[in-house]
C-alpha positions as CSV (number, residue, x, y, z in Angstrom):
1,M,-1.7,-2.0,27.9
2,F,0.9,-2.1,25.1
3,F,2.9,1.0,25.7
4,K,2.7,0.7,29.5
5,E,1.5,-1.6,32.3
6,P,-1.9,-3.2,31.3
7,A,-4.9,-1.2,32.3
8,I,-6.7,-4.5,33.1
9,T,-4.3,-6.5,35.2
10,A,-3.8,-10.2,34.9
11,P,-5.6,-10.7,31.6
12,P,-7.0,-14.2,31.2
13,T,-5.4,-16.4,28.6
14,P,-8.0,-17.1,25.9
15,Q,-9.4,-20.6,26.1
16,S,-8.6,-22.9,23.2
17,G,-12.3,-23.0,22.4
18,L,-12.4,-19.3,21.7
19,D,-9.3,-19.6,19.5
20,T,-11.1,-22.3,17.6
21,I,-14.1,-20.1,17.1
22,V,-12.0,-17.2,15.8
23,A,-10.0,-19.5,13.5
24,A,-13.2,-21.1,12.2
25,C,-14.8,-17.8,11.5
26,L,-11.7,-16.6,9.6
27,L,-11.5,-19.8,7.6
28,A,-15.2,-19.8,6.8
29,S,-15.1,-16.2,5.7
30,G,-12.1,-16.9,3.5
31,L,-13.7,-20.0,2.0
32,G,-17.0,-18.3,1.3
33,F,-15.2,-15.4,-0.5
34,L,-13.1,-17.8,-2.6
35,I,-16.2,-19.8,-3.6
36,Y,-17.8,-16.6,-4.8
37,I,-14.6,-15.5,-6.7
38,F,-14.2,-18.8,-8.5
39,A,-17.9,-19.1,-9.3
40,T,-18.5,-15.5,-10.4
41,P,-17.8,-13.8,-13.8
42,I,-14.4,-12.1,-14.2
43,E,-16.1,-8.7,-14.0
44,N,-16.8,-9.3,-10.3
45,T,-13.1,-10.2,-9.7
46,I,-12.0,-7.0,-11.4
47,Y,-14.1,-5.0,-8.9
48,F,-11.8,-5.8,-6.1
49,F,-8.5,-4.8,-7.7
50,S,-7.1,-1.3,-8.1
51,D,-6.1,-0.3,-11.6
52,D,-2.6,0.2,-10.3
53,A,-2.5,-3.5,-9.4
54,Y,-2.5,-4.4,-13.1
55,Y,0.9,-2.6,-13.3
56,Y,2.2,-5.6,-11.4
57,F,0.2,-8.1,-13.3
58,N,1.2,-6.9,-16.8
59,V,4.9,-6.7,-15.8
60,A,4.7,-10.2,-14.3
61,R,3.2,-11.5,-17.5
62,N,5.9,-9.9,-19.6
63,I,8.7,-11.2,-17.4
64,V,7.3,-14.8,-17.7
65,A,6.9,-14.3,-21.5
66,G,10.6,-13.3,-21.7
67,N,10.0,-9.6,-22.4
68,G,11.8,-8.4,-19.3
69,S,10.6,-6.1,-16.5
70,S,8.3,-4.1,-18.8
71,F,4.7,-2.9,-18.7
72,D,4.4,-2.0,-22.4
73,G,6.7,-4.6,-23.9
74,Y,9.1,-2.0,-25.1
75,N,10.7,-0.3,-22.2
76,L,12.2,-1.7,-18.9
77,S,10.4,-0.4,-15.8
78,N,11.0,-0.7,-12.1
79,G,7.7,1.0,-11.0
80,Y,6.7,-1.5,-8.4
81,H,7.7,-3.0,-5.0
82,P,9.9,-6.1,-5.5
83,L,8.6,-8.7,-3.0
84,W,5.0,-8.7,-4.2
85,M,6.3,-9.0,-7.8
86,L,8.4,-12.0,-6.8
87,T,5.4,-13.5,-5.0
88,I,3.0,-13.4,-8.0
89,L,5.5,-14.4,-10.6
90,P,4.9,-18.2,-10.0
91,I,1.2,-17.6,-10.6
92,Y,1.9,-16.1,-14.0
93,Y,4.4,-18.9,-14.8
94,F,1.7,-21.5,-14.4
95,T,-1.2,-19.6,-15.8
96,A,0.4,-17.9,-18.8
97,S,-2.5,-18.8,-21.1
98,S,-5.2,-17.7,-18.7
99,P,-5.0,-14.1,-17.4
100,E,-8.4,-14.5,-15.8
101,L,-7.3,-17.5,-13.8
102,A,-4.2,-15.7,-12.6
103,L,-6.4,-12.9,-11.1
104,K,-8.5,-15.5,-9.2
105,L,-5.3,-17.1,-7.9
106,I,-4.0,-13.8,-6.8
107,L,-7.2,-13.3,-4.8
108,L,-6.7,-16.7,-3.3
109,L,-3.2,-15.7,-2.2
110,Q,-4.4,-12.4,-0.7
111,T,-7.1,-14.3,1.1
112,L,-4.6,-16.6,2.7
113,L,-2.4,-13.6,3.7
114,T,-5.4,-11.8,5.1
115,I,-6.5,-14.8,7.2
116,A,-2.9,-15.1,8.6
117,T,-2.9,-11.4,9.4
118,F,-6.2,-11.5,11.3
119,W,-5.1,-14.5,13.2
120,M,-1.8,-13.0,14.2
121,C,-3.6,-9.8,15.3
122,W,-5.9,-11.9,17.5
123,I,-3.0,-13.8,19.0
124,F,-0.9,-10.7,19.7
125,V,-3.7,-8.7,21.3
126,S,-5.7,-11.4,23.1
127,R,-2.6,-13.0,24.7
128,Q,-1.5,-9.7,26.3
129,T,-4.8,-8.2,27.3
130,T,-8.3,-9.7,27.2
131,T,-10.4,-11.6,24.7
132,H,-12.7,-8.6,24.6
133,L,-9.8,-6.4,23.4
134,G,-8.7,-9.1,21.0
135,L,-12.1,-8.9,19.4
136,I,-11.9,-5.1,19.3
137,A,-8.6,-5.5,17.5
138,L,-10.1,-7.8,14.9
139,L,-12.9,-5.3,14.2
140,A,-10.5,-2.4,14.0
141,L,-8.4,-4.4,11.6
142,G,-11.6,-5.1,9.6
143,I,-12.0,-1.3,9.1
144,F,-8.4,-0.5,8.1
145,A,-7.8,-3.6,6.1
146,S,-11.2,-3.5,4.4
147,P,-11.5,-6.1,1.6
148,W,-13.1,-3.4,-0.6
149,V,-10.0,-1.1,-0.6
150,L,-6.9,-2.8,0.9
151,A,-6.8,-6.5,1.7
152,F,-7.9,-7.6,-1.8
153,N,-6.7,-4.7,-4.0
154,G,-4.2,-6.8,-5.9
155,L,-1.3,-4.6,-4.6
156,E,1.3,-5.3,-2.0
157,S,-0.9,-4.2,0.9
158,S,-1.9,-7.6,2.2
159,L,1.7,-8.8,2.1
160,V,2.9,-5.7,4.0
161,L,0.2,-6.2,6.6
162,C,1.0,-9.9,7.1
163,I,4.8,-9.2,7.5
164,S,4.1,-6.3,9.9
165,F,2.0,-8.4,12.3
166,A,4.4,-11.3,11.9
167,I,7.2,-9.0,13.2
168,L,5.1,-8.0,16.3
169,V,4.2,-11.7,17.0
170,L,7.8,-12.8,16.6
171,D,9.0,-10.0,18.8
172,R,6.6,-11.2,21.6
173,Q,8.3,-14.6,21.4
174,H,11.9,-13.5,20.9
175,D,12.2,-10.0,22.3
176,F,14.1,-8.6,19.3
177,L,15.4,-5.5,21.1
178,S,16.6,-7.2,24.3
179,E,20.3,-6.4,25.0
180,T,20.7,-10.1,25.8
181,A,19.1,-11.4,22.6
182,P,21.1,-14.2,20.9
183,T,22.6,-13.9,17.5
184,S,19.9,-16.1,15.9
185,T,17.2,-13.6,17.1
186,K,19.1,-10.7,15.7
187,L,19.5,-12.5,12.4
188,L,15.7,-13.1,12.3
189,L,15.1,-9.4,13.0
190,G,17.2,-8.4,10.1
191,V,15.5,-10.9,7.8
192,M,12.0,-9.7,8.8
193,L,12.9,-6.0,8.4
194,G,14.4,-6.7,5.0
195,L,11.2,-8.5,3.9
196,L,9.1,-5.6,5.2
197,V,11.2,-3.1,3.2
198,L,11.0,-5.2,0.0
199,A,7.3,-5.6,0.4
200,R,6.8,-1.8,0.4
201,L,10.0,0.3,0.0
202,D,8.8,3.3,2.0
203,S,8.5,1.1,5.1
204,A,12.2,1.7,5.3
205,F,11.1,4.5,7.6
206,V,10.5,1.8,10.2
207,V,14.1,0.8,10.0
208,I,15.1,4.5,10.4
209,A,12.7,4.7,13.4
210,L,14.3,1.6,14.9
211,S,17.7,3.2,14.7
212,I,16.4,6.3,16.4
213,Y,14.7,4.3,19.1
214,M,17.8,2.3,19.9
215,L,19.8,5.5,20.3
216,I,17.2,7.1,22.6
217,F,16.3,4.1,24.7
218,S,19.5,2.1,24.9
219,H,20.6,2.0,28.6
220,R,24.3,2.0,27.8
221,R,25.8,4.9,29.7
222,T,28.1,6.4,27.1
223,N,28.1,9.3,24.7
224,Q,25.9,9.1,21.6
225,V,28.9,8.6,19.2
226,K,30.3,5.7,21.1
227,K,26.7,4.3,21.5
228,V,26.4,4.2,17.7
229,F,29.5,2.0,17.4
230,V,28.4,-0.2,20.3
231,L,25.0,-0.7,18.8
232,C,26.3,-1.4,15.4
233,R,28.7,-4.0,16.8
234,E,26.0,-5.7,19.0
235,Y,23.4,-5.7,16.1
236,L,25.9,-6.5,13.4
237,A,24.0,-9.8,12.7
238,T,20.8,-7.8,12.1
239,I,22.6,-5.3,9.8
240,I,24.2,-8.1,7.8
241,A,20.9,-10.1,7.4
242,F,19.0,-7.0,6.4
243,F,21.5,-6.1,3.7
244,I,21.7,-9.7,2.4
245,V,17.9,-9.6,1.9
246,T,17.6,-6.2,0.4
247,A,21.0,-5.6,-1.5
248,P,20.2,-7.7,-4.6
249,Y,17.2,-5.6,-5.4
250,F,19.0,-2.3,-4.9
251,I,22.0,-3.5,-6.9
252,W,19.7,-4.6,-9.8
253,N,17.8,-1.3,-9.6
254,H,20.9,0.9,-9.7
255,T,22.5,-1.3,-12.4
256,Y,19.6,-1.2,-14.9
257,F,18.0,2.1,-14.0
258,G,20.6,4.3,-12.4
259,H,18.4,4.8,-9.3
260,L,17.8,3.1,-6.0
261,S,14.1,3.8,-5.9
262,P,11.4,2.9,-8.4
263,I,10.4,5.4,-11.0
264,S,7.0,5.8,-9.5
265,G,8.6,7.1,-6.3
266,M,11.0,9.4,-8.2
267,L,8.2,11.0,-10.2
268,K,5.9,11.7,-7.2
269,S,8.6,13.1,-5.0
270,S,10.0,16.7,-4.9
271,F,12.9,15.7,-2.6
272,P,15.0,17.5,-1.6
273,I,12.9,20.5,-2.3
274,P,9.9,20.8,0.2
275,H,6.6,21.3,-1.6
276,I,3.9,20.9,1.1
277,S,0.8,19.2,-0.2
278,L,-2.4,17.8,1.2
279,S,-3.4,16.1,-2.0
280,F,-4.4,12.8,-0.5
281,N,-7.0,10.5,-2.0
282,A,-10.2,10.4,0.1
283,G,-9.5,6.7,0.9
284,A,-6.4,7.7,2.9
285,L,-8.3,9.8,5.4
286,P,-9.3,7.0,7.9
287,Y,-5.6,6.2,8.2
288,L,-4.4,9.8,8.5
289,L,-7.1,11.0,10.8
290,T,-6.6,8.1,13.2
291,F,-2.8,8.6,13.2
292,A,-3.4,12.3,13.8
293,A,-5.4,11.4,16.9
294,S,-2.4,9.2,18.0
295,I,-0.1,12.2,17.5
296,I,-2.3,14.3,19.8
297,W,-2.2,11.6,22.4
298,A,1.6,11.5,22.2
299,A,1.8,15.3,22.6
300,A,-0.5,15.1,25.6
301,S,1.6,12.3,27.0
302,L,4.8,14.4,26.7
303,L,3.2,17.5,28.2
304,H,1.4,16.0,31.1
305,P,3.5,15.9,34.3
306,N,2.7,12.2,34.7
307,G,2.5,11.3,31.1
308,Y,3.9,8.0,30.0
309,L,6.2,9.4,27.2
310,R,7.3,12.2,29.5
311,R,8.3,9.7,32.2
312,I,10.1,7.5,29.7
313,L,12.0,10.3,28.0
314,L,12.7,12.6,30.9
315,S,12.0,11.2,34.3
316,E,12.6,7.5,34.2
317,P,15.2,6.6,31.6
318,T,15.6,3.1,32.9
319,V,11.9,2.2,33.0
320,P,11.4,-0.9,30.7
321,V,9.3,-0.3,27.6
322,K,6.7,-2.9,26.9
323,N,6.4,-4.0,23.3
324,P,9.0,-1.5,22.1
325,L,8.4,-2.4,18.4
326,I,5.0,-0.8,18.6
327,I,6.7,2.5,19.4
328,V,9.1,1.9,16.6
329,F,6.3,1.3,14.1
330,W,4.5,4.4,15.4
331,L,7.7,6.5,15.0
332,G,8.2,5.1,11.5
333,C,4.7,6.2,10.6
334,L,5.4,9.7,12.0
335,I,8.5,10.0,9.8
336,H,6.6,8.7,6.8
337,V,3.7,11.0,7.1
338,T,6.1,14.0,7.6
339,W,7.9,12.9,4.4
340,T,4.6,12.6,2.6
341,L,3.4,16.0,3.6
342,L,6.7,17.7,2.6
343,F,7.6,15.8,-0.6
344,M,4.9,13.6,-2.1
345,Q,2.8,15.7,-4.4
346,W,0.2,13.4,-6.1
347,G,-1.2,9.9,-6.2
348,V,-1.2,9.3,-2.4
349,Y,-3.7,6.5,-1.8
350,Q,-4.8,4.3,1.2
351,W,-2.3,1.5,0.3
352,H,0.6,4.0,1.0
353,F,-0.4,3.6,4.7
354,A,-0.6,-0.1,5.0
355,F,2.3,-0.4,7.5
356,Y,0.5,2.1,9.7
357,I,-2.3,-0.4,10.4
358,P,-0.8,-2.3,13.4
359,A,-0.1,0.9,15.2
360,L,-3.6,2.3,14.4
361,V,-5.3,-0.9,15.4
362,L,-3.5,-1.0,18.7
363,F,-4.2,2.7,19.3
364,L,-7.9,2.0,19.0
365,V,-7.5,-1.0,21.3
366,A,-5.8,1.1,23.9
367,G,-8.6,3.6,23.7
368,A,-11.2,0.9,24.2
369,A,-9.2,-0.5,27.2
370,K,-9.1,3.0,28.7
371,I,-12.9,3.4,28.3
372,T,-13.5,0.0,29.8
373,T,-11.3,0.7,32.8
374,L,-12.8,4.1,33.5
375,L,-16.3,2.5,33.6
376,N,-15.2,-0.4,35.9
377,N,-14.9,-3.0,33.2
378,S,-18.6,-3.2,32.9
379,P,-20.0,-6.1,30.6
380,A,-22.4,-3.5,29.1
381,I,-19.5,-1.3,28.2
382,R,-17.6,-4.2,26.6
383,L,-20.7,-5.0,24.6
384,A,-21.1,-1.4,23.6
385,N,-17.5,-1.3,22.4
386,L,-18.0,-4.3,20.2
387,S,-21.3,-3.0,18.9
388,M,-19.9,0.4,18.0
389,M,-16.9,-1.2,16.2
390,S,-19.2,-3.6,14.3
391,L,-21.5,-0.7,13.2
392,A,-18.4,1.2,12.1
393,I,-17.3,-1.7,9.9
394,L,-20.8,-2.0,8.4
395,G,-21.1,1.7,7.8
396,Y,-17.6,2.1,6.4
397,S,-18.0,-1.0,4.1
398,L,-21.3,0.2,2.7
399,L,-19.9,3.7,2.0
400,V,-16.8,2.3,0.3
401,Y,-18.8,-0.3,-1.7
402,A,-21.1,2.4,-2.9
403,D,-18.4,4.9,-3.8
404,K,-16.0,2.4,-5.5
405,S,-18.7,1.3,-7.9
406,S,-17.7,-0.9,-10.8
407,H,-15.9,1.6,-13.0
408,L,-13.1,-0.8,-13.8
409,E,-15.6,-3.0,-15.6
410,Y,-16.0,-0.3,-18.3
411,R,-12.2,-0.2,-18.8
412,Y,-12.5,-4.0,-19.2
413,Q,-15.2,-3.5,-21.9
414,A,-12.9,-1.1,-23.8
415,A,-10.1,-3.6,-23.6
416,L,-12.2,-6.3,-25.1
417,W,-13.2,-3.9,-27.9
418,A,-9.5,-3.2,-28.6
419,K,-8.6,-6.8,-28.6
420,Q,-11.3,-7.6,-31.1
421,H,-11.0,-4.6,-33.4
422,T,-7.2,-3.7,-33.5
423,A,-4.1,-5.4,-34.7
424,P,-1.8,-7.2,-32.2
425,T,1.0,-4.9,-33.2
426,D,-0.9,-1.7,-32.5
427,T,0.1,0.4,-29.5
428,F,-2.2,2.4,-27.2
429,A,-1.4,5.3,-24.9
430,L,-3.4,6.4,-21.8
431,S,-3.1,7.3,-18.1
432,D,-4.3,4.7,-15.6
433,A,-3.6,2.0,-18.1
434,G,-3.6,-1.1,-16.0
435,V,-6.9,-2.8,-16.7
436,F,-6.9,-1.8,-20.3
437,A,-3.4,-3.0,-21.0
438,Y,-4.0,-6.3,-19.2
439,F,-7.1,-7.4,-21.0
440,S,-6.5,-5.8,-24.4
441,E,-3.2,-7.6,-24.6
442,R,-1.9,-4.6,-26.6
443,S,1.3,-2.7,-25.9
444,T,0.2,0.3,-23.8
445,I,2.2,3.3,-22.9
446,N,1.3,4.7,-19.5
447,L,1.0,8.5,-20.0
448,D,1.3,9.4,-16.3
449,G,4.8,7.7,-16.4
450,L,4.5,5.6,-13.2
451,I,5.3,2.3,-14.9
452,N,7.3,3.6,-17.9
453,S,11.0,4.0,-18.5
454,Y,13.0,7.1,-17.9
455,E,13.2,7.5,-21.7
456,F,9.6,8.6,-21.7
457,Q,10.3,11.4,-19.2
458,E,13.4,12.5,-21.2
459,A,11.3,12.6,-24.4
460,I,8.8,14.9,-22.7
461,K,11.4,17.2,-21.3
462,S,13.3,17.4,-24.6
463,H,10.1,17.9,-26.6
464,T,10.7,14.8,-28.7
465,L,7.7,12.9,-27.5
466,D,6.3,12.6,-31.1
467,G,9.5,10.7,-32.0
468,F,9.1,8.5,-29.0
469,F,5.6,7.6,-30.0
470,A,6.6,6.9,-33.6
471,R,9.3,4.5,-32.4
472,K,6.8,2.6,-30.3
473,N,4.3,2.3,-33.2
474,L,1.6,4.3,-31.4
475,R,-1.7,4.0,-33.2
476,Y,-4.4,5.0,-30.6
477,V,-4.8,7.4,-27.7
478,A,-7.4,6.7,-25.0
479,D,-8.8,8.3,-21.9
480,A,-10.8,6.7,-19.1
481,Y,-12.2,10.0,-17.7
482,T,-13.8,11.8,-20.7
483,K,-17.2,13.4,-20.3
484,C,-19.6,11.6,-22.5
485,D,-21.0,14.7,-24.2
486,Y,-17.7,16.4,-24.9
487,D,-16.9,18.4,-28.1
488,Q,-13.2,18.6,-27.4
489,R,-11.1,16.7,-24.9
490,R,-7.7,17.9,-23.7
491,I,-5.3,15.6,-21.9
492,A,-2.1,16.9,-20.2
493,I,1.1,14.9,-20.2
494,Y,3.6,16.2,-17.6
495,A,7.3,15.7,-17.1
496,Y,8.0,15.0,-13.4
497,P,9.4,15.1,-10.7
498,A,6.6,16.9,-8.9
499,K,8.7,20.1,-8.2
500,N,7.8,21.0,-11.8
501,L,4.1,21.0,-11.3
502,R,3.8,24.8,-10.8
503,Q,5.6,25.3,-14.1
504,P,5.0,22.0,-15.8
505,I,7.0,20.9,-18.8
506,G,4.9,18.6,-21.1
507,Y,2.4,18.3,-23.8
508,T,-1.3,18.7,-24.4
509,I,-3.3,16.1,-26.4
510,T,-6.3,17.7,-28.0
511,A,-8.9,15.3,-29.4
512,Q,-12.2,16.1,-31.1
513,K,-15.5,14.3,-30.7
514,E,-15.8,13.5,-34.4
515,D,-12.4,11.7,-34.4
516,E,-13.2,9.1,-31.7
517,V,-13.2,5.4,-32.8
518,F,-14.7,4.1,-29.6
519,Q,-16.8,5.4,-26.8
520,G,-17.9,3.1,-23.9
521,T,-21.1,2.9,-22.0
522,P,-21.6,6.0,-19.7
523,F,-21.1,5.3,-16.0
524,L,-20.7,7.2,-12.7
525,Y,-17.2,7.5,-11.4
526,R,-16.9,7.5,-7.6
527,P,-20.7,8.3,-7.1
528,L,-20.2,9.6,-3.5
529,T,-16.9,11.5,-3.6
530,E,-16.8,12.8,-7.2
531,D,-20.2,12.0,-8.8
532,R,-19.4,12.6,-12.5
533,E,-20.6,10.7,-15.5
534,I,-17.8,9.7,-17.8
535,C,-17.0,7.4,-20.8
536,F,-13.9,5.5,-21.8
537,T,-13.0,7.0,-25.2
538,I,-10.4,6.0,-27.8
539,W,-9.1,8.2,-30.7
540,D,-6.9,7.4,-33.7
541,Y,-3.5,8.9,-32.9
542,A,-3.3,10.3,-36.5
543,D,-6.3,12.5,-35.8
544,I,-5.3,14.1,-32.5
545,D,-3.1,17.2,-31.9
546,L,0.0,16.7,-29.8
547,I,1.2,20.2,-28.7
548,P,4.2,21.0,-26.5
549,R,3.4,23.1,-23.5
């Protein structure tokens, strides 16, 4: 198949008629979705986006308005991945007076990226195997890139997916890792890897994996130290192209913020202090469990006397590796998941695993191919494979749809209240502030710190947060997760990085029921996984207690 000789030999080249059907289905699905989006009220558009996506949108709007890279309008922030920000900036330039239209155009952009991703997945798999496995790949991609949670979430996920599959398709045409690859091919590899890293910065683990792969599988017979110099010389064009693409961002980042990574990554990571955590969001489980299955397969392949990886690494060092970039992607995922377990302490969601998806899709395709081969390539088995994958998509989509609910709509309602009942100069503070800040059009301090400046963190650590709030003209404090029948609500504000979580430095906000100025309509938050009724609540800052911990 992909990692070895095809299980089904001499796969037929798909007929142009089937290509046309696949393309027509993709385009029709995309067109139908866009008709719905542009015809439906804005509340239904909000449903698709994550609250975190509005961190991009609000910053983009401030950049276009001349307020710099800022979420709250006061402080510069780098809490986002750069390529997606650059991609959506033109939308906000041309729709500055219509934030609702901007959201619909972002969904249009993500629809186009998703159609391109599905088409490249179909081309990559069907051309190397069979049309049956090409359809299996599309169905598997439909699960992992579900429009409810990933493809249309307003974040960088759809861009990461599109670039990832583009790299695999281009590799099939150009053979990036061939020792005889021309300079133009090596330049293209560097550009594509640079774009992948800028699309999501932790996909840099793929670049690390590529370096490891080249050291292990290079057929040059020399010691490892000399091999490094030889590979650097031969792939100098790739290295130069990669740094030309990525260097401007990292120079800007270090110049303005004193760090190479965004503040969101800094706050979530305990590096270099290991702090093992399994605090993943439930939405991440399909990605992690499938990847865990692939790790078990890899271990079995290494331990079995005739296992493919064992033969490659130990017995047959000169055997050619088919589609080596798939192994590179898989190894990059392994490094990333190890890093996540050791150092990432909170806020790990499904979009953190977007660049896993090509490897996961192909892993499921390889499993379907193995089943089909063992059962003599029976038409009934092929139909059963497609049926089971289709049912999996339907079941997963229904579960996600039911659990996601429309909780962001209630933040939208609170934002409209704030826009109508507060002064334009008033400042709010709350965690998960994306939707509220975007639609209220009020300066909003993000209390979890992911899209704030480092000044906010220093104010918490030095116990001068009250002075920070005074300088920012804070008037209201809000919370999106308050029990509707509360008497007293306590909200913790932590100073990160995450290694402080066991002995956190921070503040506690204590607000009383009688001091609230707004309480939204009660609603169920995550009905299937959390099942709790909550209300969006706002208090006057003058009435709450801000107590250092």
